[in-house]
C-alpha positions, -999 to +999 in steps of 0.1 A: +001+002-004+017+032-013+017+060+009-012+080-008-033+049-006-027+049+036-038+084+037-072+079+016-076+049+041-071+075+070-097+102+057-122+080+045-124+064+080-125+098+100-151+107+074-173+078+084-166+084+122-177+119+116-209+111+099-218+084+127-206+109+157-215+137+146-210+158+178-181+167+195-200+151+225-191+114+206-162+126+182-133+156+192-105+159+169-078+173+187-055+182+162-076+200+133-040+209+116-035+178+110-068+167+098-067+197+072-029+191+061-043+152+056-072+162+035-052+184+015-025+159+010-054+133-005-071+160-027-039+174-045-014+150-041-004+139-073+021+111-070+018+081-049+054+087-036+048+122-020+058+123+015+024+121+041+019+151+061+045+153+093+020+149+119-009+129+122-047+126+133-057+124+168-090+123+180-114+115+211-145+091+207-169+091+236-198+067+246-219+060+269-220+023+276-252+001+292-235-020+321-256-042+343-262-011+369-286+012+358-264+038+353-248+045+316-207+044+318-185+074+297-157+056+279-133+072+257-111+060+233-082+079+225-070+074+189-039+082+165-027+073+136+005+064+133+019+078+096+015+042+078-019+034+094-038+009+083-006-010+074+001-015+114-025-009+143-035+027+155-025+043+190-058+034+209-063+038+245-095+030+264-111+052+292-130+039+323-134+053+355-152+022+362-121+001+357-090+002+381-056+016+362-048-027+364-080-037+341-074+001+318-040-017+314-056-054+302-081-040+282-059-020+262-038-055+260-064-078+253-081-049+223-045-046+204-047-087+205-081-090+188-070-057+163-041-080+159-054-110+151-087-094+132-082-060+116-047-059+104-038-038+074-075-028+079-089+004+090-103-007+125-111+025+148-151+012+147-143-027+152-125-015+184-153+008+197-175-021+186-152-048+208-149-025+235-188-023+238-188-059+235-162-064+263-168-038+291-188-057+311-168-081+316-140-060+328-164-043+351-172-077+363-135-085+369-130-052+382-154-059+411-147-091+418-108-082+425-115-054+444-103-064+481-131-070+506-137-042+534-112-039+563-123-060+596-100-050+616-067-035+616-042-068+617-057-068+579-029-091+560-004-077+543-009-079+504+013-099+486+048-086+474+053-099+437+085-098+421+087-095+384+107-100+351+090-088+319+106-095+279+097-074+259+102-080+220+099-051+199+102-053+159+130-031+161+141-001+183+162+024+164+143+059+180+167+081+203+140+093+222+123+060+227+160+045+243+165+070+263+127+070+278+136+035+281+170+040+302+151+070+324+122+049+334+136+018+344+161+041+367+128+060+379+113+027+387+137+014+403+142-016+380+169-034+364+180-052+332+189-042+302+174-032+267+188-041+231+184-017+201+185-024+171+165-050+151+147-071+168+151-049+195+148-064+235+141-050+266+140-070+302+130-054+328+130-072+365+115-057+399+083-050+421+055-061+397+037-031+400+067-007+386+070-040+362+035-029+351+037+008+354+070+007+329+047-016+303+019+007+304+040+036+295+064+016+266+033+000+251+014+032+240+045+051+225+045+043+182+059+010+171+053-014+141+052-042+166+057-049+204+048-078+232+056-090+259+072-122+248+077-138+284+071-128+319+076-143+353+060-134+384+074-148+415+051-144+452+073-134+479+068-141+519+038-125+528+050-120+560+078-102+552+088-069+569+091-039+541+129-040+540+135-081+540+110-078+511+136-051+495+161-076+501+142-109+489+133-088+457+172-074+453+183-117+458+157-124+428+173-101+403+196-115+380+211-076+366+225-053+384+211-021+374+200-012+338+221-009+309+215-005+272+236-035+259+251-036+222+266-068+208+288-060+179+262-039+156+263-044+118+250-040+088+247-014+065+225+009+093+250-009+117+209-019+131+220-058+140+235-073+171+256-102+171+231-127+182+262-151+195+275-127+219+238-119+230+233-154+244+267-152+259+255-125+280+223-140+286+237-174+298+263-153+322+231-141+339+216-176+340+186-169+317+200-184+284+165-199+278+149-167+266+169-171+238+149-200+222+116-180+230+125-145+212+147-167+180+129-200+179+166-218+186+185-223+208+219-203+213+255-214+213 
């Protein structure tokens, strides 16, 4: 699909959304200039290879959805088009006051998985709206069932701490800003691990479960051709540990000291491919060479 064809698909979908959600209470386009530039590009482009506008449309779709209770629930889908859309998925975030932060993260993950399986290469914002309508009640039910029971006494047991390690795969990591964010966010959240830029891109973070989830929630909403958690490890800690001992226990489970960007003999025309043999040795030294096969489908040597 050429750049012009992608732009035509984007404009056609926005015009369809505008007709279906005609008021600003339903559809709010936050960057009217980007939309005007997109329309000018589509209507005035003489070549399918002409570069598209630098900015792309962003908008909110606001819905009041029926739930099992008598009240309707406000749901907002925040949508942004990558320039390659619909060849890649749009960036869609679901916001709903009736869901916890963890539930909103989960609905985002499940929605992306659905779109990736069913809508790859096609415009899909309406499909996303329909999926949220069909599945919101399930997430509300899960959120309610996961809510902590009211405290009966002050001696209620402490919430269980969990140590997590996330192995994240990206089609590629080139962008300097993303690489800087990965380094800064991991240090801000007290996570250890490493990132390997290039093609493919690999990120491993380890530490408290909540910090790992916060890191993932920030990283996944950036613009990526493809990104996913390839593998995760969650290890419950002793519920009786005091705070200081819980920190010691988490630190004892870490396989990395601090967080670093690791380079393994970059090569290729753009210097964007790493020596996978060196990567395997690095993972082997850290005691986690088994993930190499999970990433690449082959056993390292």
